[in-house]
C-alpha positions in Angstrom: -11.6 6.2 -15.7 -11.7 6.4 -11.8 -9.7 3.0 -11.8 -7.1 5.0 -14.3 -6.9 7.5 -11.7 -6.4 5.5 -8.9 -3.4 3.1 -10.4 -1.7 6.3 -11.5 -1.6 7.3 -7.9 0.0 4.4 -7.1 -2.8 2.9 -5.1 -3.7 -0.7 -4.8 -6.7 -2.0 -5.4 -8.1 -5.6 -4.0 -10.7 -7.5 -4.2 -12.9 -5.2 -7.1 -16.8 -6.1 -7.8 -19.2 -4.3 -9.8 -23.0 -4.3 -10.1 -24.6 -4.5 -13.5 -25.0 -1.3 -14.8 -29.3 -0.2 -14.0 -30.7 3.2 -15.5 -27.0 4.1 -16.1 -25.7 4.0 -13.3 -22.9 2.0 -12.4 -21.3 0.1 -8.9 -18.3 -0.7 -7.9 -17.0 -1.3 -5.0 -12.9 -2.6 -3.8 -10.5 -2.9 -1.1 -7.8 -0.4 -0.4 -5.5 0.0 2.5 -7.1 2.2 5.4 -3.6 4.0 5.0 -4.9 4.9 1.4 -8.2 6.4 2.4 -6.7 9.7 2.7 -5.1 10.1 -0.8 -8.3 8.0 -2.5 -10.7 10.1 -1.7 -10.0 13.2 -3.6 -9.6 10.9 -7.1 -13.3 9.6 -6.3 -14.9 12.7 -6.1 -16.3 13.8 -9.4 -19.6 15.5 -10.5 -20.7 11.8 -11.8 -20.3 9.9 -8.8 -22.6 9.5 -6.2 -21.6 9.8 -3.0 -19.7 6.9 -1.9 -19.9 4.2 0.8 -16.3 4.0 3.0 -16.4 1.1 5.5 -13.4 0.9 7.2 -11.4 -1.3 9.6 -12.0 -4.6 7.9 -10.2 -7.7 7.7 -9.6 -10.0 4.2 -9.3 -13.9 4.5 -8.4 -15.9 1.9 -8.4 -19.5 1.7 -7.0 -21.5 -1.4 -6.8 -24.8 -1.7 -6.0 -27.4 -4.7 -9.1 -29.1 -3.3 -11.4 -26.8 -4.3 -10.8 -27.1 -7.7 -12.7 -31.2 -7.7 -14.4 -30.7 -4.6 -18.3 -30.2 -4.7 -19.2 -27.9 -1.8 -16.1 -26.7 -0.5 -17.2 -23.1 -1.2 -20.9 -24.3 0.9 -18.7 -25.4 3.8 -17.3 -22.3 4.8 -19.9 -20.2 4.2 -22.1 -22.7 6.6 -19.6 -22.4 9.1 -19.4 -18.4 8.7 -23.3 -18.8 9.3 -22.7 -20.7 12.2 -21.3 -17.8 14.7 -23.4 -14.7 12.5 -20.8 -13.9 10.1 -21.5 -12.7 6.7 -19.1 -11.6 4.9 -19.0 -7.9 3.1 -17.1 -9.1 0.2 -16.6 -12.0 -1.6 -14.6 -12.9 -4.5 -13.4 -16.1 -5.8 -11.2 -18.0 -7.9 -10.6 -21.7 -9.3 -8.8 -22.5 -6.1 -9.3 -19.8 -4.5 -12.2 -18.1 -1.9 -11.6 -14.2 -0.3 -13.9 -12.8 2.1 -13.9 -9.1 3.6 -15.1 -9.5 7.2 -15.7 -6.7 9.8 -12.9 -6.4 12.3 -15.2 -7.2 15.0 -16.0 -10.6 14.1 -12.1 -11.9 12.5 -11.5 -13.4 15.8 -14.2 -15.2 15.0 -13.8 -16.0 11.6 -9.9 -17.2 12.2 -10.8 -19.3 15.0 -13.4 -21.3 12.7 -11.5 -21.3 9.5 -8.5 -23.0 11.6 -10.5 -25.7 12.8 -11.9 -26.4 9.5 -8.2 -26.6 8.2 -7.0 -28.3 10.8 -8.0 -31.2 9.8 
């Protein structure tokens, strides 16, 4: 129902993540453009919804490569590099040939540098 409300308001969701239901509680996370936050908040106010946790000012990095399909350890290498600079992604989604990561704005410059160095080779 919440996702329908958001869609009808023409707010684009990205990086949707959900936790398994525990004790009739379902937790969902997603990203939206910061500019859409004022329109989003009234849509997620509901007596059955806990107070939302809002984290603004993040940056999304997308790594897409056909070599991910047949290269074991590709993602491990990416996350090892992020660990080396002290970055813990806020949200991660993956596909067969893609890794999308949401990182804090304060980490974004360092993440950009380390990823550029990794894939410059």
